N, CA, C and O atoms as a MOPAC input file, in Angstrom:
PM7 MOZYME 1SCF
protein

 N     -0.33200 1   -27.82000 1    58.48800 1
 C     -0.71100 1   -29.02700 1    59.18800 1
 C     -0.18100 1   -30.23200 1    58.42200 1
 O     -0.05200 1   -30.21500 1    57.19800 1
 N      0.11000 1   -31.24000 1    59.16000 1
 C      0.57000 1   -32.47300 1    58.52200 1
 C      0.19000 1   -33.64900 1    59.40300 1
 O     -0.17100 1   -33.48300 1    60.56800 1
 N      0.27600 1   -34.82000 1    58.83600 1
 C     -0.01000 1   -36.05200 1    59.56200 1
 C      1.30200 1   -36.82200 1    59.64900 1
 O      1.86400 1   -37.19500 1    58.61900 1
 N      1.79600 1   -37.06400 1    60.85100 1
 C      3.05000 1   -37.79800 1    60.98900 1
 C      2.92700 1   -39.20200 1    60.41300 1
 O      1.88400 1   -39.84500 1    60.53000 1
 N      3.98900 1   -39.66200 1    59.80100 1
 C      3.99000 1   -40.99800 1    59.19800 1
 C      4.24200 1   -42.09700 1    60.21900 1
 O      4.00400 1   -43.27200 1    59.93800 1
 N      4.71600 1   -41.72900 1    61.39200 1
 C      5.11800 1   -42.74200 1    62.36100 1
 C      4.09100 1   -42.94000 1    63.47200 1
 O      4.44900 1   -43.37000 1    64.56800 1
 N      2.81300 1   -42.63200 1    63.20500 1
 C      1.75600 1   -42.91300 1    64.16700 1
 C      0.83100 1   -43.95800 1    63.54700 1
 O      0.80000 1   -44.12000 1    62.32800 1
 N      0.08900 1   -44.65600 1    64.37700 1
 C     -0.80300 1   -45.69200 1    63.84400 1
 C     -1.78200 1   -45.12900 1    62.80800 1
 O     -2.18100 1   -43.96700 1    62.87900 1
 N     -2.15600 1   -45.96600 1    61.85700 1
 C     -2.99600 1   -45.51100 1    60.74900 1
 C     -4.33600 1   -44.97200 1    61.22400 1
 O     -4.86500 1   -44.04400 1    60.61300 1
 N     -4.90400 1   -45.52500 1    62.29800 1
 C     -6.18600 1   -44.99200 1    62.78100 1
 C     -6.04300 1   -43.56400 1    63.29400 1
 O     -6.96600 1   -42.76000 1    63.16100 1
 N     -4.88900 1   -43.24400 1    63.88000 1
 C     -4.64100 1   -41.86800 1    64.31700 1
 C     -4.36700 1   -40.96300 1    63.11800 1
 O     -4.75300 1   -39.79400 1    63.12300 1
 N     -3.71200 1   -41.48800 1    62.10600 1
 C     -3.49800 1   -40.70900 1    60.88800 1
 C     -4.84000 1   -40.34500 1    60.25700 1
 O     -5.04600 1   -39.20500 1    59.84200 1
 N     -5.74300 1   -41.31000 1    60.18600 1
 C     -7.06800 1   -41.06200 1    59.61000 1
 C     -7.83400 1   -40.04400 1    60.43900 1
 O     -8.48200 1   -39.15600 1    59.88500 1
 N     -7.76800 1   -40.16200 1    61.76100 1
 C     -8.44800 1   -39.21900 1    62.64500 1
 C     -7.86700 1   -37.81400 1    62.47900 1
 O     -8.60700 1   -36.83100 1    62.48200 1
 N     -6.56200 1   -37.72100 1    62.33500 1
 C     -5.91900 1   -36.41200 1    62.14100 1
 C     -6.38200 1   -35.77700 1    60.84000 1
 O     -6.64900 1   -34.57600 1    60.79300 1
 N     -6.47900 1   -36.57100 1    59.79300 1
 C     -6.94300 1   -36.05000 1    58.50200 1
 C     -8.38600 1   -35.57100 1    58.58700 1
 O     -8.72400 1   -34.51700 1    58.04700 1
 N     -9.22700 1   -36.33000 1    59.25300 1
 C    -10.62900 1   -35.92900 1    59.42600 1
 C    -10.69200 1   -34.60000 1    60.19400 1
 O    -11.44400 1   -33.69900 1    59.82300 1
 N     -9.90200 1   -34.48800 1    61.25500 1
 C     -9.87700 1   -33.24400 1    62.02200 1
 C     -9.42200 1   -32.07100 1    61.15500 1
 O    -10.03800 1   -31.00700 1    61.18300 1
 N     -8.34900 1   -32.25700 1    60.38600 1
 C     -7.84800 1   -31.16700 1    59.54000 1
 C     -8.89500 1   -30.74800 1    58.51500 1
 O     -9.09900 1   -29.55800 1    58.27800 1
 N     -9.55200 1   -31.72200 1    57.91600 1
 C    -10.58500 1   -31.39500 1    56.93300 1
 C    -11.71200 1   -30.59700 1    57.58500 1
 O    -12.24600 1   -29.67300 1    56.97300 1
 N    -12.07200 1   -30.93800 1    58.80100 1
 C    -13.10900 1   -30.21200 1    59.53100 1
 C    -12.61900 1   -28.81100 1    59.92300 1
 O    -13.31700 1   -27.82200 1    59.69900 1
 N    -11.43800 1   -28.73200 1    60.49900 1
 C    -10.92200 1   -27.46700 1    61.01800 1
 C    -10.66300 1   -26.43900 1    59.92400 1
 O    -10.73200 1   -25.23700 1    60.18000 1
 N    -10.36900 1   -26.88800 1    58.72300 1
 C     -9.99800 1   -25.97300 1    57.64700 1
 C    -11.16100 1   -25.54400 1    56.75600 1
 O    -10.95200 1   -24.85500 1    55.75800 1
 N    -12.37300 1   -25.94200 1    57.10400 1
 C    -13.51500 1   -25.48200 1    56.31400 1
 C    -13.66400 1   -23.97500 1    56.49100 1
 O    -13.24200 1   -23.41300 1    57.50200 1
 N    -14.26100 1   -23.33600 1    55.51000 1
 C    -14.44900 1   -21.88400 1    55.57700 1
 C    -15.26100 1   -21.50400 1    56.81500 1
 O    -14.91000 1   -20.56500 1    57.53000 1
 N    -16.33400 1   -22.22900 1    57.05900 1
 C    -17.19500 1   -21.93400 1    58.21300 1
 C    -16.41000 1   -21.96900 1    59.52300 1
 O    -16.51900 1   -21.05500 1    60.34100 1
 N    -15.62800 1   -23.01100 1    59.71700 1
 C    -14.85500 1   -23.13800 1    60.96000 1
 C    -13.72900 1   -22.12100 1    61.03300 1
 O    -13.42000 1   -21.61300 1    62.11100 1
 N    -13.11900 1   -21.82200 1    59.90400 1
 C    -12.05900 1   -20.80700 1    59.89700 1
 C    -12.63600 1   -19.41200 1    60.17900 1
 O    -11.97700 1   -18.59100 1    60.81700 1
 N    -13.84900 1   -19.14200 1    59.71200 1
 C    -14.50200 1   -17.86400 1    60.03700 1
 C    -14.70500 1   -17.75100 1    61.54600 1
 O    -14.39900 1   -16.71700 1    62.14000 1
 N    -15.21400 1   -18.79900 1    62.15700 1
 C    -15.41900 1   -18.77100 1    63.60600 1
 C    -14.09600 1   -18.65100 1    64.34000 1
 O    -13.99100 1   -17.93000 1    65.33200 1
 N    -13.10100 1   -19.34900 1    63.85900 1
 C    -11.74900 1   -19.31700 1    64.42900 1
 C    -11.23300 1   -17.87400 1    64.45000 1
 O    -10.69700 1   -17.41000 1    65.45700 1
 N    -11.40100 1   -17.17900 1    63.33400 1
 C    -10.96100 1   -15.78400 1    63.24300 1
 C    -11.76900 1   -14.89500 1    64.17200 1
 O    -11.20900 1   -14.02700 1    64.84100 1
 N    -13.06600 1   -15.09800 1    64.22100 1
 C    -13.92500 1   -14.28500 1    65.09100 1
 C    -13.58500 1   -14.50600 1    66.56100 1
 O    -13.81600 1   -13.63100 1    67.39600 1
 N    -13.04000 1   -15.66700 1    66.87300 1
 C    -12.62200 1   -15.96100 1    68.24500 1
 C    -11.22900 1   -15.42200 1    68.56100 1
 O    -10.73700 1   -15.57800 1    69.67800 1
 N    -10.58400 1   -14.77500 1    67.55600 1
 C     -9.30600 1   -14.11100 1    67.79900 1
 C     -8.08500 1   -14.81500 1    67.26100 1
 O     -6.96500 1   -14.35900 1    67.49200 1
 N     -8.26100 1   -15.90500 1    66.55500 1
 C     -7.11100 1   -16.63800 1    66.01500 1
 C     -6.83600 1   -16.19100 1    64.57500 1
 O     -7.63900 1   -15.48400 1    63.96600 1
 N     -5.71400 1   -16.60700 1    64.06100 1
 C     -5.30800 1   -16.26100 1    62.70100 1
 C     -5.73900 1   -17.38900 1    61.76400 1
 O     -5.22000 1   -18.50200 1    61.85800 1
 N     -6.68400 1   -17.11400 1    60.86000 1
 C     -7.11700 1   -18.16400 1    59.92900 1
 C     -6.05900 1   -18.42500 1    58.86200 1
 O     -5.12000 1   -17.64700 1    58.69300 1
 N     -6.22900 1   -19.53200 1    58.15000 1
 C     -5.27500 1   -19.89600 1    57.11100 1
 C     -5.90900 1   -19.86100 1    55.72400 1
 O     -5.32200 1   -20.35400 1    54.76100 1
 N     -7.08600 1   -19.29000 1    55.61900 1
 C     -7.79400 1   -19.24900 1    54.34300 1
 C     -7.93700 1   -17.80200 1    53.87700 1
 O     -8.40700 1   -16.94000 1    54.62000 1
 N     -7.53000 1   -17.55200 1    52.64900 1
 C     -7.63900 1   -16.22300 1    52.06100 1
 C     -9.10000 1   -15.78700 1    51.96700 1
 O     -9.40300 1   -14.61500 1    52.19000 1
 N    -10.00700 1   -16.70200 1    51.64400 1
 C    -11.41700 1   -16.32600 1    51.52200 1
 C    -12.01500 1   -15.89300 1    52.85400 1
 O    -13.00800 1   -15.16600 1    52.87500 1
 N    -11.43100 1   -16.32500 1    53.96100 1
 C    -11.88400 1   -15.86700 1    55.27300 1
 C    -11.46600 1   -14.41700 1    55.48700 1
 O    -12.24700 1   -13.60500 1    55.98300 1
 N    -10.23500 1   -14.09900 1    55.11100 1
 C     -9.80300 1   -12.70000 1    55.20200 1
 C    -10.71000 1   -11.81600 1    54.36100 1
 O    -11.13400 1   -10.74700 1    54.79900 1
 N    -11.00000 1   -12.26600 1    53.16500 1
 C    -11.84400 1   -11.48600 1    52.26900 1
 C    -13.25700 1   -11.34700 1    52.83000 1
 O    -13.85000 1   -10.27200 1    52.73500 1
 N    -13.80100 1   -12.40200 1    53.40700 1
 C    -15.15000 1   -12.35800 1    53.96200 1
 C    -15.25400 1   -11.39000 1    55.13900 1
 O    -16.29100 1   -10.75400 1    55.32700 1
 N    -14.20600 1   -11.27600 1    55.91600 1
 C    -14.23100 1   -10.40900 1    57.09600 1
 C    -13.67200 1    -9.01600 1    56.84100 1
 O    -13.72400 1    -8.16100 1    57.72500 1
 N    -13.14100 1    -8.77600 1    55.65700 1
 C    -12.46300 1    -7.50200 1    55.39800 1
 C    -13.40300 1    -6.29200 1    55.39400 1
 O    -12.94100 1    -5.15900 1    55.53200 1
 N    -14.68500 1    -6.50700 1    55.24100 1
 C    -15.61500 1    -5.37500 1    55.28600 1
 C    -16.36000 1    -5.29100 1    56.61500 1
 O    -17.18800 1    -4.39900 1    56.80500 1
 N    -16.07800 1    -6.20100 1    57.52500 1
 C    -16.71700 1    -6.19500 1    58.84000 1
 C    -15.96400 1    -5.22100 1    59.74900 1
 O    -14.77100 1    -5.40400 1    59.98900 1
 N    -16.64100 1    -4.19300 1    60.25600 1
 C    -15.94600 1    -3.17500 1    61.06700 1
 C    -15.20800 1    -3.73400 1    62.29000 1
 O    -14.21600 1    -3.16200 1    62.74200 1
 N    -15.69800 1    -4.84000 1    62.80800 1
 C    -15.05300 1    -5.42200 1    63.99400 1
 C    -13.71700 1    -6.07900 1    63.66800 1
 O    -12.82500 1    -6.12000 1    64.51500 1
 N    -13.57100 1    -6.59400 1    62.44600 1
 C    -12.39100 1    -7.36900 1    62.08000 1
 C    -11.52900 1    -6.73600 1    60.99200 1
 O    -10.36200 1    -7.09300 1    60.83600 1
 N    -12.10000 1    -5.80200 1    60.24300 1
 C    -11.41300 1    -5.25700 1    59.05900 1
 C    -10.04500 1    -4.68100 1    59.38400 1
 O     -9.13700 1    -4.76800 1    58.55800 1
 N     -9.87200 1    -4.09800 1    60.55900 1
 C     -8.62000 1    -3.43400 1    60.89900 1
 C     -7.42300 1    -4.38300 1    60.84500 1
 O     -6.30600 1    -3.95000 1    60.56300 1
 N     -7.63900 1    -5.64800 1    61.10700 1
 C     -6.49600 1    -6.57200 1    61.04200 1
 C     -6.59300 1    -7.55500 1    59.89000 1
 O     -5.56000 1    -7.95000 1    59.34800 1
 N     -7.78600 1    -7.96600 1    59.49300 1
 C     -7.84400 1    -8.95700 1    58.41700 1
 C     -7.43900 1    -8.37300 1    57.06700 1
 O     -6.92200 1    -9.09100 1    56.21200 1
 N     -7.66700 1    -7.08600 1    56.87200 1
 C     -7.23200 1    -6.47400 1    55.60900 1
 C     -5.70900 1    -6.51900 1    55.49200 1
 O     -5.16900 1    -6.83200 1    54.43100 1
 N     -5.03100 1    -6.20600 1    56.57800 1
 C     -3.56200 1    -6.25300 1    56.56700 1
 C     -3.06600 1    -7.67700 1    56.35500 1
 O     -2.11500 1    -7.90100 1    55.60500 1
 N     -3.70300 1    -8.63500 1    57.00900 1
 C     -3.30400 1   -10.03600 1    56.82600 1
 C     -3.55400 1   -10.47600 1    55.38500 1
 O     -2.70800 1   -11.14600 1    54.79400 1
 N     -4.69200 1   -10.11400 1    54.81600 1
 C     -5.01600 1   -10.50500 1    53.44000 1
 C     -3.98600 1    -9.95700 1    52.46500 1
 O     -3.58700 1   -10.64000 1    51.52100 1
 N     -3.55600 1    -8.71600 1    52.69700 1
 C     -2.57200 1    -8.09800 1    51.80300 1
 C     -1.19300 1    -8.72900 1    51.95400 1
 O     -0.40600 1    -8.72900 1    51.00700 1
 N     -0.89400 1    -9.26100 1    53.12700 1
 C      0.45100 1    -9.79900 1    53.37100 1
 C      0.60700 1   -11.25700 1    52.95500 1
 O      1.73300 1   -11.75100 1    52.88600 1
 N     -0.47900 1   -11.95100 1    52.67800 1
 C     -0.36200 1   -13.38800 1    52.40600 1
 C      0.46900 1   -13.69400 1    51.16600 1
 O      1.08500 1   -14.75700 1    51.08700 1
 N      0.49700 1   -12.78600 1    50.20300 1
 C      1.29200 1   -13.03200 1    48.99600 1
 C      2.79000 1   -13.10700 1    49.31600 1
 O      3.55600 1   -13.73400 1    48.58400 1
 N      3.19400 1   -12.47300 1    50.39900 1
 C      4.61500 1   -12.44900 1    50.75700 1
 C      4.99000 1   -13.53900 1    51.76300 1
 O      6.15800 1   -13.66800 1    52.12900 1
 N      4.02100 1   -14.31100 1    52.20600 1
 C      4.30300 1   -15.35600 1    53.19600 1
 C      4.85600 1   -16.61100 1    52.52800 1
 O      4.43300 1   -17.00000 1    51.43900 1
 N      5.80500 1   -17.22400 1    53.20600 1
 C      6.38700 1   -18.47900 1    52.73100 1
 C      6.52300 1   -19.41800 1    53.91800 1
 O      6.94100 1   -19.01100 1    55.00200 1
 N      6.17400 1   -20.64200 1    53.70800 1
 C      6.30900 1   -21.62800 1    54.77900 1
 C      7.78600 1   -21.89500 1    55.03800 1
 O      8.59100 1   -21.89700 1    54.10700 1
 N      8.14200 1   -22.11800 1    56.29300 1
 C      9.54000 1   -22.45200 1    56.57700 1
 C      9.87500 1   -23.82500 1    56.00800 1
 O      8.98400 1   -24.64700 1    55.79300 1
 N     11.15100 1   -24.07100 1    55.76500 1
 C     11.54700 1   -25.39100 1    55.26600 1
 C     11.10300 1   -26.48500 1    56.23500 1
 O     11.15300 1   -26.30100 1    57.45100 1
 N     10.67700 1   -27.60300 1    55.70000 1
 C     10.23900 1   -28.72900 1    56.53700 1
 C     11.43400 1   -29.64500 1    56.78900 1
 O     11.61800 1   -30.67200 1    56.13600 1
 N     12.22500 1   -29.23000 1    57.75600 1
 C     13.41100 1   -30.00100 1    58.14400 1
 C     13.37000 1   -30.15000 1    59.65600 1
 O     12.83300 1   -29.29300 1    60.35800 1
 N     13.93100 1   -31.22300 1    60.14600 1
 C     13.90800 1   -31.44200 1    61.59400 1
 C     14.68700 1   -30.37000 1    62.35400 1
 O     14.45100 1   -30.17300 1    63.54700 1
 N     15.60500 1   -29.67800 1    61.69400 1
 C     16.42300 1   -28.66500 1    62.36800 1
 C     15.86900 1   -27.25000 1    62.21300 1
 O     16.45200 1   -26.30600 1    62.74500 1
 N     14.76600 1   -27.08500 1    61.50200 1
 C     14.22000 1   -25.73600 1    61.29400 1
 C     13.98300 1   -24.98600 1    62.60100 1
 O     14.34800 1   -23.81300 1    62.68000 1
 N     13.39200 1   -25.59500 1    63.63300 1
 C     13.19200 1   -24.83900 1    64.87700 1
 C     14.49600 1   -24.30400 1    65.47400 1
 O     14.52500 1   -23.19500 1    66.00600 1
 N     15.56500 1   -25.08300 1    65.38800 1
 C     16.85800 1   -24.62400 1    65.90600 1
 C     17.35700 1   -23.42200 1    65.10200 1
 O     17.87900 1   -22.46200 1    65.66900 1
 N     17.19500 1   -23.48100 1    63.79800 1
 C     17.66400 1   -22.38800 1    62.94200 1
 C     16.83200 1   -21.13300 1    63.18300 1
 O     17.37700 1   -20.03100 1    63.25000 1
 N     15.53200 1   -21.29000 1    63.31400 1
 C     14.66200 1   -20.13700 1    63.56300 1
 C     15.01800 1   -19.48400 1    64.88900 1
 O     15.09100 1   -18.25900 1    64.97800 1
 N     15.24000 1   -20.29100 1    65.91800 1
 C     15.62000 1   -19.74500 1    67.22400 1
 C     16.93700 1   -18.98500 1    67.12500 1
 O     17.08100 1   -17.90200 1    67.69100 1
 N     17.88300 1   -19.55100 1    66.41100 1
 C     19.17900 1   -18.90200 1    66.21300 1
 C     19.00700 1   -17.56000 1    65.50000 1
 O     19.56700 1   -16.55200 1    65.92900 1
 N     18.23900 1   -17.54800 1    64.42100 1
 C     18.01000 1   -16.31000 1    63.67500 1
 C     17.34700 1   -15.25700 1    64.54900 1
 O     17.75100 1   -14.09400 1    64.54100 1
 N     16.33300 1   -15.65800 1    65.30000 1
 C     15.65700 1   -14.71500 1    66.19400 1
 C     16.63200 1   -14.09200 1    67.18900 1
 O     16.66200 1   -12.87600 1    67.37700 1
 N     17.41700 1   -14.94100 1    67.81000 1
 C     18.35200 1   -14.47300 1    68.84500 1
 C     19.43800 1   -13.57500 1    68.27400 1
 O     19.68500 1   -12.48900 1    68.79800 1
 N     20.08800 1   -14.02000 1    67.20500 1
 C     21.20600 1   -13.26400 1    66.62800 1
 C     20.73500 1   -11.96800 1    65.96100 1
 O     21.36100 1   -10.92200 1    66.13100 1
 N     19.63900 1   -12.03300 1    65.20800 1
 C     19.14600 1   -10.82500 1    64.54000 1
 C     18.63700 1    -9.80300 1    65.54900 1
 O     18.81700 1    -8.60100 1    65.35400 1
 N     18.00700 1   -10.26400 1    66.61700 1
 C     17.55300 1    -9.33800 1    67.66600 1
 C     18.73200 1    -8.60200 1    68.27600 1
 O     18.66600 1    -7.39500 1    68.51100 1
 N     19.80900 1    -9.32900 1    68.53300 1
 C     21.00700 1    -8.70000 1    69.10500 1
 C     21.58500 1    -7.66600 1    68.14600 1
 O     22.02600 1    -6.60000 1    68.57500 1
 N     21.58600 1    -7.96800 1    66.86700 1
 C     22.11400 1    -7.02200 1    65.88300 1
 C     21.22200 1    -5.78700 1    65.77800 1
 O     21.72000 1    -4.67000 1    65.64700 1
 N     19.91900 1    -5.98400 1    65.83600 1
 C     18.98500 1    -4.86100 1    65.71000 1
 C     19.13800 1    -3.87500 1    66.85400 1
 O     19.04500 1    -2.66500 1    66.64400 1
 N     19.37300 1    -4.37100 1    68.05700 1
 C     19.51600 1    -3.47200 1    69.20300 1
 C     20.94900 1    -2.99200 1    69.39700 1
 O     21.24900 1    -2.31800 1    70.38200 1
 N     21.83300 1    -3.33400 1    68.46600 1
 C     23.19900 1    -2.82100 1    68.50300 1
 C     24.16900 1    -3.60400 1    69.35900 1
 O     25.26200 1    -3.11600 1    69.64700 1
 N     23.80300 1    -4.79800 1    69.77400 1
 C     24.70400 1    -5.61400 1    70.57900 1
 C     25.72900 1    -6.35600 1    69.73100 1
 O     26.67600 1    -6.93000 1    70.26900 1
 N     25.55200 1    -6.35100 1    68.41200 1
 C     26.48400 1    -7.02800 1    67.50200 1
 C     26.47200 1    -6.27700 1    66.17700 1
 O     25.47300 1    -5.65500 1    65.81600 1
 N     27.56800 1    -6.33700 1    65.47100 1
 C     27.68200 1    -5.70400 1    64.15900 1
 C     27.05300 1    -6.59700 1    63.09100 1
 O     27.08900 1    -7.82200 1    63.21200 1
 N     26.48200 1    -6.00200 1    62.05400 1
 C     25.80800 1    -6.80000 1    61.01400 1
 C     26.67800 1    -7.88100 1    60.38500 1
 O     26.24200 1    -9.02600 1    60.26500 1
 N     27.89200 1    -7.54200 1    59.98500 1
 C     28.74900 1    -8.54600 1    59.33500 1
 C     29.14700 1    -9.64700 1    60.30800 1
 O     29.18300 1   -10.82300 1    59.94600 1
 N     29.44500 1    -9.25900 1    61.53800 1
 C     29.78100 1   -10.24200 1    62.57100 1
 C     28.58700 1   -11.17800 1    62.80200 1
 O     28.75500 1   -12.39100 1    62.92700 1
 N     27.39300 1   -10.60500 1    62.85600 1
 C     26.18000 1   -11.39600 1    63.04900 1
 C     25.99500 1   -12.37800 1    61.89400 1
 O     25.71900 1   -13.55700 1    62.11600 1
 N     26.14500 1   -11.89300 1    60.67300 1
 C     26.00300 1   -12.74700 1    59.48700 1
 C     26.99200 1   -13.90200 1    59.52600 1
 O     26.61600 1   -15.05300 1    59.30600 1
 N     28.25200 1   -13.60000 1    59.80400 1
 C     29.28700 1   -14.63400 1    59.81000 1
 C     29.05500 1   -15.65500 1    60.91600 1
 O     29.22100 1   -16.85600 1    60.70600 1
 N     28.67100 1   -15.17400 1    62.09400 1
 C     28.40400 1   -16.06800 1    63.22000 1
 C     27.21800 1   -16.97000 1    62.91100 1
 O     27.25900 1   -18.17300 1    63.17000 1
 N     26.15400 1   -16.37800 1    62.35100 1
 C     24.98200 1   -17.18200 1    62.01000 1
 C     25.31800 1   -18.23400 1    60.96400 1
 O     24.84700 1   -19.36800 1    61.05100 1
 N     26.12600 1   -17.87000 1    59.98000 1
 C     26.49800 1   -18.82700 1    58.93800 1
 C     27.22100 1   -20.01800 1    59.55600 1
 O     26.94500 1   -21.16500 1    59.20600 1
 N     28.14300 1   -19.74900 1    60.47200 1
 C     28.87600 1   -20.83700 1    61.11900 1
 C     27.94700 1   -21.70400 1    61.96100 1
 O     28.02400 1   -22.93200 1    61.93400 1
 N     27.07900 1   -21.04900 1    62.70200 1
 C     26.18600 1   -21.79800 1    63.58900 1
 C     25.14200 1   -22.59800 1    62.80000 1
 O     24.82400 1   -23.72800 1    63.17000 1
 N     24.62000 1   -22.03400 1    61.74000 1
 C     23.65600 1   -22.75800 1    60.91000 1
 C     24.34500 1   -23.94700 1    60.24100 1
 O     23.76600 1   -25.02900 1    60.14300 1
 N     25.56600 1   -23.74800 1    59.78600 1
 C     26.33100 1   -24.87200 1    59.23200 1
 C     26.42700 1   -25.99000 1    60.26400 1
 O     26.20100 1   -27.15400 1    59.93300 1
 N     26.75900 1   -25.65400 1    61.51100 1
 C     26.87200 1   -26.65300 1    62.57700 1
 C     25.55200 1   -27.36800 1    62.83500 1
 O     25.52800 1   -28.58600 1    63.01700 1
 N     24.46100 1   -26.62300 1    62.85100 1
 C     23.14700 1   -27.23100 1    63.06800 1
 C     22.83100 1   -28.21300 1    61.95000 1
 O     22.38700 1   -29.33300 1    62.20300 1
 N     23.06200 1   -27.78600 1    60.71300 1
 C     22.78100 1   -28.66300 1    59.56900 1
 C     23.67700 1   -29.89800 1    59.57800 1
 O     23.21000 1   -31.01600 1    59.36100 1
 N     24.95200 1   -29.68900 1    59.82800 1
 C     25.92000 1   -30.80100 1    59.84900 1
 C     25.54000 1   -31.80500 1    60.94600 1
 O     25.51300 1   -33.01300 1    60.71100 1
 N     25.24700 1   -31.28800 1    62.14700 1
 C     24.85900 1   -32.16600 1    63.25500 1
 C     23.51600 1   -32.84000 1    63.01500 1
 O     23.23300 1   -33.89800 1    63.57600 1
 N     22.69700 1   -32.22400 1    62.18500 1
 C     21.40100 1   -32.80500 1    61.83900 1
 C     21.48500 1   -33.86000 1    60.77200 1
 O     20.47000 1   -34.44800 1    60.40100 1
 N     22.69500 1   -34.11700 1    60.26200 1
 C     22.87500 1   -35.16000 1    59.26300 1
 C     22.77600 1   -34.69200 1    57.82100 1
 O     22.72400 1   -35.51300 1    56.90500 1
 N     22.75000 1   -33.38100 1    57.61000 1
 C     22.66700 1   -32.85900 1    56.23100 1
 C     24.05800 1   -32.75500 1    55.64100 1
 O     25.01900 1   -32.43000 1    56.33700 1
 N     24.15600 1   -33.03000 1    54.36100 1
 C     25.42200 1   -32.96100 1    53.62400 1
 C     25.62100 1   -31.52700 1    53.16000 1
 O     25.14500 1   -31.14100 1    52.09300 1
 N     26.32200 1   -30.74300 1    53.96200 1
 C     26.53800 1   -29.32500 1    53.66900 1
 C     28.01000 1   -28.98000 1    53.74500 1
 O     28.80500 1   -29.71700 1    54.32800 1
 N     28.36400 1   -27.85400 1    53.15100 1
 C     29.71900 1   -27.33400 1    53.23000 1
 C     29.66700 1   -25.95300 1    53.87000 1
 O     28.68100 1   -25.23500 1    53.70400 1
 N     30.70200 1   -25.57400 1    54.59300 1
 C     30.74200 1   -24.22000 1    55.14800 1
 C     30.76300 1   -23.19300 1    54.01800 1
 O     31.19600 1   -23.49500 1    52.90600 1
 N     30.30200 1   -21.99700 1    54.30100 1
 C     30.35100 1   -20.92300 1    53.30900 1
 C     31.77400 1   -20.71800 1    52.81300 1
 O     32.72500 1   -20.82500 1    53.58800 1
 N     31.92300 1   -20.43200 1    51.55900 1
 C     33.24100 1   -20.16400 1    50.98800 1
 C     33.95600 1   -21.40400 1    50.51400 1
 O     35.08300 1   -21.30400 1    50.02900 1
 N     33.36100 1   -22.55300 1    50.63100 1
 C     34.02600 1   -23.78700 1    50.17300 1
 C     33.26800 1   -24.40500 1    49.02800 1
 O     33.67300 1   -25.44600 1    48.51000 1

């Protein structure tokens, strides 16, 4: 979660108040019980012995160490969409791995360049 810098300060304050409320352990527990994915490790731990939730919260708790937030760049959604599309095609055999890698490298370079980032193509 984040608070955009380009909204009025009263909305920024309201957003912060909401985030502080939404991220409390109590609210995250209810959020998980309602079927959503919580963002607090202590919520996973609290529900890991509950027979109704243990089947999935234990797996989520174990996987959190391997999770990494995506880069916070304006072009990240474009890159993620590209990766999803190209990697899916490679997995089902519609493209060769090396061809997929090379194509993605070129396309990601284009996305970054068009996004105003100072980048060089691979190999340069």
